[in-house]
C-alpha positions as CSV (number, residue, x, y, z in Angstrom):
1,M,0.0,0.0,0.0
2,S,1.2,3.5,-0.8
3,L,2.6,5.6,2.0
4,P,0.2,8.4,3.0
5,M,0.6,12.1,3.1
6,V,0.5,13.1,6.8
7,V,-0.7,16.5,7.9
8,G,-0.5,17.8,11.4
9,V,-3.4,19.9,12.7
10,D,-3.9,21.8,15.9
11,G,-7.1,23.6,15.0
12,S,-5.4,26.8,14.0
13,E,-6.1,28.4,10.6
14,S,-2.5,27.8,9.7
15,S,-2.9,24.1,10.2
16,L,-6.2,24.0,8.3
17,R,-4.6,25.7,5.3
18,A,-2.0,22.9,5.5
19,V,-4.8,20.4,5.3
20,D,-6.1,22.1,2.1
21,W,-2.6,21.8,0.5
22,A,-2.0,18.3,1.8
23,A,-5.3,17.1,0.3
24,D,-4.3,18.4,-3.1
25,E,-0.9,16.8,-2.8
26,A,-2.3,13.4,-1.8
27,A,-4.8,13.4,-4.6
28,R,-2.1,14.3,-7.1
29,H,0.1,11.5,-5.9
30,G,-2.8,9.0,-5.7
31,V,-2.1,8.2,-2.0
32,P,-4.2,8.4,1.2
33,L,-4.3,11.4,3.5
34,R,-3.7,10.9,7.2
35,I,-4.7,13.7,9.5
36,V,-3.1,13.7,13.0
37,H,-3.9,15.9,15.9
38,A,-1.4,15.7,18.8
39,Y,-2.2,17.7,21.9
40,R,-0.8,18.2,25.4
41,W,-4.0,19.6,26.9
42,D,-7.6,18.7,26.3
43,R,-8.8,22.3,26.2
44,Y,-8.8,24.1,22.9
45,E,-8.1,27.8,23.2
46,G,-8.7,29.1,19.6
47,T,-11.7,31.0,18.2
48,A,-11.8,30.5,14.4
49,L,-12.5,26.8,14.5
50,A,-14.9,27.3,17.4
51,R,-16.9,29.7,15.3
52,E,-17.0,27.1,12.4
53,L,-18.4,24.5,14.8
54,G,-20.8,26.9,16.5
55,K,-19.7,26.3,20.0
56,P,-17.5,28.0,22.7
57,S,-13.8,27.4,22.2
58,G,-13.7,25.8,25.7
59,H,-16.0,23.1,24.4
60,V,-14.0,22.1,21.3
61,T,-12.6,18.6,21.5
62,P,-9.8,16.9,19.7
63,D,-12.4,14.9,17.7
64,D,-14.0,18.2,16.7
65,I,-10.7,19.4,15.2
66,L,-10.4,16.2,13.2
67,V,-14.0,16.5,12.0
68,V,-13.3,20.0,10.6
69,A,-10.0,19.0,9.1
70,T,-11.6,16.0,7.3
71,R,-14.3,18.3,6.0
72,R,-11.6,20.7,4.6
73,A,-9.7,17.8,3.0
74,R,-12.8,16.5,1.2
75,R,-14.0,19.9,0.1
76,H,-12.2,19.5,-3.2
77,H,-11.5,15.8,-3.1
78,P,-14.6,14.0,-1.9
79,D,-13.3,10.6,-2.8
80,L,-9.9,11.0,-1.1
81,P,-9.2,8.2,1.4
82,V,-8.7,10.0,4.8
83,T,-7.8,8.5,8.1
84,T,-7.5,10.5,11.4
85,E,-6.1,10.1,14.8
86,A,-5.9,12.2,18.0
87,V,-3.0,11.5,20.3
88,A,-2.4,12.9,23.8
89,E,1.3,13.4,23.3
90,E,3.9,16.0,22.4
91,P,3.3,17.0,18.7
92,E,7.0,16.7,17.8
93,Y,7.1,13.2,19.0
94,V,3.9,12.2,17.2
95,L,4.8,13.7,13.9
96,L,8.4,12.3,13.9
97,H,6.9,8.9,14.6
98,E,4.4,9.3,11.7
99,A,7.3,10.5,9.4
100,R,8.8,7.0,9.5
101,N,5.9,5.7,7.4
102,A,4.9,8.7,5.4
103,A,5.4,10.0,1.8
104,A,5.7,13.4,3.4
105,V,4.7,15.4,6.5
106,I,2.9,18.6,5.9
107,M,2.4,21.4,8.5
108,G,1.4,25.0,8.9
109,T,3.9,27.6,10.1
110,R,2.9,27.6,13.8
111,G,-0.1,27.6,16.0
112,R,-2.5,30.3,17.0
113,G,-1.5,33.9,17.3
114,E,-1.2,37.2,15.5
115,L,2.2,36.3,14.1
116,A,1.2,32.9,12.9
117,D,2.1,33.5,9.2
118,L,5.4,35.3,10.0
119,L,7.2,33.0,12.6
120,L,8.0,29.4,12.4
121,G,6.9,27.4,15.5
122,S,9.2,25.0,17.3
123,V,7.2,22.0,16.2
124,S,7.6,22.7,12.5
125,L,11.3,23.4,13.0
126,T,12.0,20.3,15.0
127,V,10.1,18.0,12.5
128,A,11.8,19.6,9.5
129,T,15.2,19.1,11.1
130,E,14.7,15.4,12.2
131,A,12.0,13.7,10.1
132,H,12.9,10.7,8.0
133,C,10.8,11.9,5.0
134,P,10.3,15.2,3.2
135,V,8.6,17.9,5.3
136,V,6.5,20.6,3.7
137,V,5.8,23.8,5.7
138,I,3.0,25.9,4.2
139,R,4.2,29.5,4.2
140,G,3.6,32.6,2.2
141,S,0.7,34.4,0.4
142,H,-0.4,31.3,-1.5
143,D,-4.0,30.3,-2.1
144,N,-3.8,27.2,0.3
145,R,-3.9,24.9,-2.7
146,A,-1.2,22.7,-4.2
147,A,-3.3,22.3,-7.3
148,D,-3.1,24.7,-10.2
149,G,-0.3,26.8,-8.7
150,R,-0.5,30.4,-9.9
151,H,3.1,30.6,-11.0
152,G,3.5,27.2,-12.6
153,R,7.0,27.1,-11.3
154,I,8.9,25.1,-8.7
155,V,12.4,26.1,-7.4
156,V,15.1,23.8,-6.1
157,G,18.3,24.7,-4.5
158,V,21.1,22.5,-6.0
159,A,24.2,21.3,-4.1
160,D,27.3,19.7,-5.6
161,A,25.8,16.4,-6.7
162,P,22.5,14.7,-7.5
163,T,20.5,14.6,-4.2
164,A,17.2,13.4,-2.8
165,A,16.0,17.0,-3.0
166,V,16.6,17.2,-6.7
167,R,14.9,13.9,-7.4
168,F,11.9,15.1,-5.3
169,A,11.8,18.3,-7.3
170,Y,11.7,16.3,-10.6
171,E,8.7,14.3,-9.4
172,E,6.8,17.4,-8.1
173,A,7.4,19.3,-11.4
174,R,6.3,16.3,-13.4
175,R,3.1,15.7,-11.5
176,R,2.2,19.4,-11.5
177,G,3.2,20.0,-15.1
178,A,5.2,22.9,-13.8
179,A,8.6,24.3,-14.9
180,L,11.5,23.5,-12.6
181,E,14.1,26.1,-11.9
182,A,17.3,24.7,-10.5
183,V,19.4,27.3,-8.6
184,R,23.1,27.1,-7.8
185,A,24.6,30.0,-5.9
186,W,28.3,30.7,-6.0
187,R,30.7,33.1,-4.2
188,C,34.0,34.6,-5.2
189,P,36.3,34.6,-2.2
190,A,37.7,38.1,-1.5
191,H,41.3,36.8,-1.3
192,D,41.4,35.4,-4.8
193,P,44.2,37.3,-6.6
194,A,43.1,38.8,-9.9
195,D,46.7,38.7,-11.4
196,H,47.6,35.1,-10.5
197,P,49.7,33.7,-13.4
198,L,47.7,30.5,-13.7
199,L,44.4,32.3,-14.1
200,T,43.2,32.8,-17.7
201,G,40.2,34.9,-16.8
202,T,38.9,37.0,-13.9
203,P,38.4,35.1,-10.6
204,E,34.6,35.9,-10.8
205,R,34.4,34.2,-14.2
206,L,36.3,31.1,-13.0
207,H,34.0,30.7,-10.0
208,E,30.9,31.2,-12.2
209,E,32.1,28.6,-14.7
210,R,32.8,26.1,-11.9
211,A,29.2,26.7,-10.6
212,V,27.8,26.0,-14.1
213,K,29.8,22.8,-14.3
214,E,28.7,21.7,-10.8
215,L,25.1,22.5,-11.7
216,E,25.2,20.4,-14.8
217,A,26.7,17.5,-12.9
218,A,24.0,17.7,-10.3
219,L,21.3,17.6,-13.0
220,A,22.9,14.9,-15.1
221,D,20.0,12.5,-14.5
222,A,17.2,15.1,-15.2
223,P,14.2,13.4,-16.9
224,P,13.5,14.6,-20.4
225,D,9.8,15.2,-19.7
226,V,10.5,18.0,-17.1
227,E,10.8,21.6,-18.3
228,L,14.1,22.4,-16.6
229,H,15.7,25.9,-16.3
230,R,19.3,26.2,-14.9
231,H,20.3,29.3,-13.1
232,T,23.6,30.2,-11.4
233,V,23.7,33.4,-9.3
234,E,26.5,35.1,-7.4
235,G,25.8,35.6,-3.7
236,P,24.5,33.7,-0.6
237,A,22.3,30.8,-1.5
238,R,19.7,31.8,1.0
239,R,19.4,35.3,-0.6
240,A,19.0,33.8,-4.1
241,L,16.4,31.2,-3.0
242,L,14.4,33.7,-0.9
243,A,14.2,36.0,-4.0
244,A,13.1,33.0,-6.1
245,S,10.4,32.0,-3.6
246,H,8.3,35.1,-4.4
247,E,7.5,33.7,-7.9
248,A,7.3,30.0,-7.0
249,D,4.6,27.6,-6.0
250,L,7.0,25.4,-4.0
251,L,10.6,25.9,-2.9
252,I,12.6,22.7,-2.3
253,V,15.9,22.4,-0.4
254,G,17.9,19.5,0.9
255,R,18.9,18.6,4.5
256,R,22.3,17.0,5.3
257,R,22.6,13.5,6.4
258,P,23.1,13.0,10.1
259,G,26.7,13.2,11.3
260,Q,28.5,12.9,14.6
261,F,26.4,15.8,15.9
262,G,23.1,14.4,14.9
263,H,20.7,15.9,12.4
264,R,21.8,19.1,10.6
265,L,19.4,21.5,9.0
266,G,21.9,24.0,7.7
267,R,21.7,27.8,7.7
268,V,20.2,28.1,4.3
269,A,17.2,25.7,5.0
270,H,16.8,27.3,8.5
271,T,16.5,30.8,7.0
272,L,14.1,29.7,4.3
273,L,11.8,27.9,6.7
274,H,11.4,31.2,8.6
275,H,11.2,33.6,5.6
276,S,10.2,31.8,2.4
277,A,7.4,33.5,0.5
278,C,5.9,30.2,-0.7
279,P,5.5,26.6,0.7
280,I,8.9,25.0,1.4
281,A,9.8,21.4,1.3
282,V,12.9,20.1,3.2
283,V,14.1,16.8,1.9
284,P,16.6,14.7,3.8
285,D,19.5,13.4,1.8
286,T,19.3,9.6,2.1
287,A,22.0,8.9,-0.5
């Protein structure tokens, strides 16, 4: 049986927007949707979901949250297989456990509050850092839907070699019929001498040419049915990808393999999770 898309909900509008996006993604991939509500307290303190249910927020139960989330999931996909579960446990623990048997884990930025769309909550950050599967955090001024993206464009940050993130990007672009922009950033160290006798061009040109070659190598296995655009840019990778996120339906970055210090998110992915203008997928490198 196909692994499900897993979406975490807490009853906030941010998490319900993630359900909308996850339902589109599950339908596109032809897999079930699993909706999980993990909670540390029985009492719900939000107001938006309480208004939808027509009851005081103090009377909203975990089951109510799952009912509303399921209703949202089936609004556009009435035949989508949906399972739900409420677990009285720390959300990070529950979602990391779910990630072991999921095609992807999808979440909103954070819980309730005026800054919900601006700041990334600790749950989303922890899961994106440690999950065994891709994690998608629904950010930005999108329309809550993965279907029919308004830009028709996906962006992936490219490292030195083919990675799980690049392969994930190929599949997303293919299923969406979207163009894929592969971005490779490069820097010219300030100490490079411009008059070195072995240099046949400017240091900047040499570093740019190296970046182009590295990008080509990383995309060597690109499928022919994906519209692929290659782009090298001078400057910090996080700046280049943040700029690209304003005209993308999905931004994809990789996450380093665990090392002696455990899981590593990296400064680029960390910055993008907090500031991307569109949904962002963090894909662990399993190679």
